[in-house]
C-alpha positions in Angstrom: 0.0 0.0 -0.2 1.0 3.6 -1.4 1.5 6.0 1.8 -1.2 9.0 1.8 0.3 12.3 0.9 0.5 15.4 2.6 -2.3 18.0 2.4 -3.5 21.1 3.0 -7.6 21.9 3.5 -8.9 24.8 1.3 -12.2 25.3 2.8 -12.6 20.8 4.1 -11.5 20.1 1.2 -8.2 18.4 0.8 -5.4 19.5 -1.4 -1.9 17.5 -2.2 0.6 19.6 -1.5 3.5 17.6 -3.1 4.7 18.4 -6.9 4.4 17.1 -10.3 6.8 14.4 -9.7 5.6 13.2 -6.6 2.6 12.9 -7.8 3.5 11.1 -10.8 5.4 8.6 -8.1 2.7 8.3 -6.0 -0.1 7.8 -9.2 2.9 5.2 -10.7 3.1 2.3 -7.2 -1.3 2.8 -7.3 -1.6 1.5 -10.3 1.4 -1.1 -10.6 -0.7 -2.7 -7.5 -3.9 -2.4 -8.2 -4.7 0.0 -6.2 -8.3 1.9 -7.8 -7.5 6.3 -7.6 -9.6 8.9 -8.1 -7.8 12.0 -9.0 -9.8 15.3 -9.3 -8.0 18.3 -10.8 -9.5 21.0 -8.6 -9.5 24.9 -8.9 -11.4 27.4 -6.7 -14.9 27.5 -8.6 -14.7 23.5 -7.5 -14.3 24.5 -4.2 -16.5 27.6 -3.8 -19.4 24.9 -5.3 -18.4 22.3 -2.8 -18.8 25.4 0.3 -22.4 25.7 -0.8 -23.2 23.1 -1.9 -23.0 20.1 0.9 -23.9 17.4 -1.9 -20.5 18.2 -4.5 -18.4 18.4 -1.1 -19.3 15.7 0.0 -18.8 13.9 -3.5 -15.0 15.5 -3.6 -14.5 14.0 -0.4 -15.0 10.8 -1.9 -11.5 11.5 -4.4 -8.4 9.1 -3.8 -6.5 12.3 -5.1 -6.8 16.0 -5.0 -4.2 18.2 -6.4 -4.3 22.2 -7.3 -4.7 22.5 -10.8 -5.8 26.5 -10.1 -3.4 29.5 -9.7 -6.0 30.4 -7.0 -5.7 27.1 -5.3 -1.4 27.5 -5.4 -2.4 31.2 -3.4 -4.7 30.3 -1.3 -2.8 27.7 0.3 0.2 30.0 0.7 -1.7 32.6 2.1 -3.1 30.6 5.3 0.9 29.1 6.0 0.6 26.1 3.9 2.4 26.1 0.9 2.0 23.5 -1.6 4.7 22.4 -3.8 3.2 24.4 -7.0 0.2 24.1 -9.2 -0.3 20.1 -10.3 -2.5 21.0 -14.0 -4.8 18.3 -15.2 -3.6 18.4 -18.8 0.4 18.2 -17.6 -0.7 15.1 -15.1 -2.1 13.4 -18.2 0.4 13.6 -20.8 3.2 12.2 -17.4 0.8 9.6 -17.6 0.5 8.4 -20.2 3.9 8.8 -20.9 5.0 6.3 -17.7 2.5 4.1 -19.6 4.3 4.2 -22.7 7.1 2.6 -20.9 5.4 0.0 -19.2 3.0 -0.7 -22.1 -0.9 0.8 -20.3 -3.5 0.9 -21.7 -6.0 4.0 -21.8 -9.5 4.9 -22.7 -10.7 8.8 -23.3 -14.2 9.7 -22.7 -16.2 13.1 -22.8 -16.5 16.0 -25.3 -17.8 15.7 -29.2 -16.6 13.3 -31.5 -14.6 15.1 -33.7 -12.7 16.6 -30.6 -12.9 12.7 -28.8 -11.2 11.6 -32.2 -8.7 13.9 -32.9 -7.2 13.7 -29.2 -7.1 9.9 -29.9 -5.5 9.8 -32.6 -3.2 13.0 -31.9 -2.0 11.0 -28.1 -1.8 7.9 -29.7 0.9 9.0 -32.1 2.9 10.8 -29.4 2.7 7.5 -27.1 3.0 4.4 -29.7 3.9 2.7 -26.7 0.7 3.3 -24.9 -2.6 2.0 -26.4 -4.8 4.5 -26.7 -8.0 1.0 -26.2 -11.4 3.1 -26.8 -13.0 6.9 -26.8 -16.6 7.9 -26.4 -17.8 11.2 -27.0 -19.5 12.5 -23.9 -23.1 12.9 -25.5 -25.2 10.1 -23.6 -27.6 10.2 -20.5 -28.3 7.8 -17.9 -29.9 5.1 -19.5 -26.6 4.5 -21.7 -23.9 4.2 -18.8 -24.8 1.2 -18.5 -23.8 0.5 -21.7 -20.8 3.0 -21.8 -19.5 1.2 -18.6 -19.8 -2.3 -19.7 -17.4 -1.2 -23.0 -14.7 0.4 -20.9 -14.9 -2.7 -18.8 -14.0 -5.4 -21.8 -10.5 -3.1 -22.4 -9.2 -3.4 -19.9 -7.1 -0.1 -19.4 -5.2 1.3 -16.5 -5.9 5.0 -17.3 -9.6 6.0 -17.8 -9.4 9.5 -18.8 -12.9 11.9 -18.4 -14.1 15.2 -20.2 -18.2 15.9 -19.2 -18.3 19.1 -17.6 -17.6 20.0 -13.7 -21.1 19.8 -13.0 -21.1 15.6 -14.9 -17.3 14.3 -14.4 -17.1 13.8 -10.7 -20.4 13.1 -10.0 -20.0 10.2 -12.8 -17.3 9.4 -11.7 -18.4 8.8 -7.8 -21.0 6.8 -8.6 -19.8 4.3 -11.4 -16.0 4.2 -10.1 -16.5 0.6 -8.5 -18.0 -0.8 -11.2 -15.6 0.5 -14.2 -12.7 -1.0 -11.7 -10.6 1.0 -13.6 -7.5 1.7 -11.7 -6.8 5.8 -12.5 -9.4 7.2 -13.1 -9.3 11.3 -13.8 -11.6 14.2 -14.4 -9.8 15.9 -17.5 -12.2 19.2 -18.5 -11.1 20.7 -20.7 -8.2 18.9 -21.8 -8.7 17.6 -24.8 -9.8 20.5 -26.6 -6.0 21.9 -26.2 -4.9 18.4 -27.3 -7.1 17.9 -30.1 -6.2 20.8 -31.4 -9.0 23.2 -31.3 -8.4 25.5 -28.1 -3.9 26.6 -27.9 -3.0 26.5 -24.3 -1.8 29.1 -22.7 2.0 30.1 -23.5 4.2 29.8 -21.1 5.1 33.4 -20.3 1.7 33.5 -19.7 1.3 30.6 -17.5 4.4 32.2 -15.3 2.2 35.7 -15.6 -0.7 33.0 -13.9 -2.5 34.3 -16.6 -4.0 31.6 -18.0 -7.7 31.9 -17.1 -7.7 34.9 -18.9 -6.2 33.4 -22.3 -8.7 30.8 -22.2 -10.9 32.8 -21.5 -10.3 35.3 -25.1 -10.5 31.8 -26.4 -13.9 30.5 -24.4 -15.9 33.9 -23.7 -18.8 32.2 -22.7 -16.9 31.0 -19.8 -17.3 34.5 -18.6 -19.8 33.6 -15.8 -18.1 30.6 -14.3 -15.0 33.2 -13.9 -16.6 35.7 -11.7 -16.7 33.1 -9.0 -12.2 33.6 -9.0 -12.5 37.2 -7.1 -15.5 35.8 -5.0 -12.8 33.0 -3.7 -9.8 35.4 -3.6 -12.1 37.5 -0.9 -13.7 35.1 0.1 -9.8 33.8 1.7 -8.8 36.6 2.9 -12.1 37.9 4.8 -11.7 33.8 6.2 -7.8 33.7 6.4 -8.3 31.5 10.0 -11.4 29.8 9.2 -10.0 28.4 5.6 -8.1 25.0 6.2 -10.6 24.1 9.0 
């Protein structure tokens, strides 16, 4: 059994404090040992949703590992005196796991987004990691009636990695609901990662990432996200106001 990673609590959500390399080592050991791991790559929007929605919070707490994807989480952890090693983004975590999987001949399944995007993402990832088998993929446009069919499709392919992109309101609850039936060693929600990996969207340049303005770069590409982004200043104000209570 692998040791638990150190965490910092941000409004009762336990975020891993370790960096990318240690995270990958931890997940690789669990996959090889057959320990199922549900990873949530969380941001301030998810934390605020959990703060205001008890059911969503309970769902998040069922995950095995929550990593600080958003720069706001990194800032908040530092603000309360319990800094995390670094931001651990979902897209980079996916790519690192793919690289490890190529060495170990793992198999992966991609689930979610549109048919055009998931096909393009599967093709590009298979070219990039030829020794890792993209055993299957499926778009995310299916309802509860199709869930058993989707689960059986994934189970039959005996994969080690399952990446799910079905929107913040759907992907994590779906994983929590069906993780035992799926039986996949590593399951992770990846949000908009397939859009970037497929080439539909561009990821912010390194200089923009270092300036912690990746959210703005994405907003310029997807103006429809403006409403969701309004949660970010709200999160900052809450942390500043509740500084002594944030970690409780």
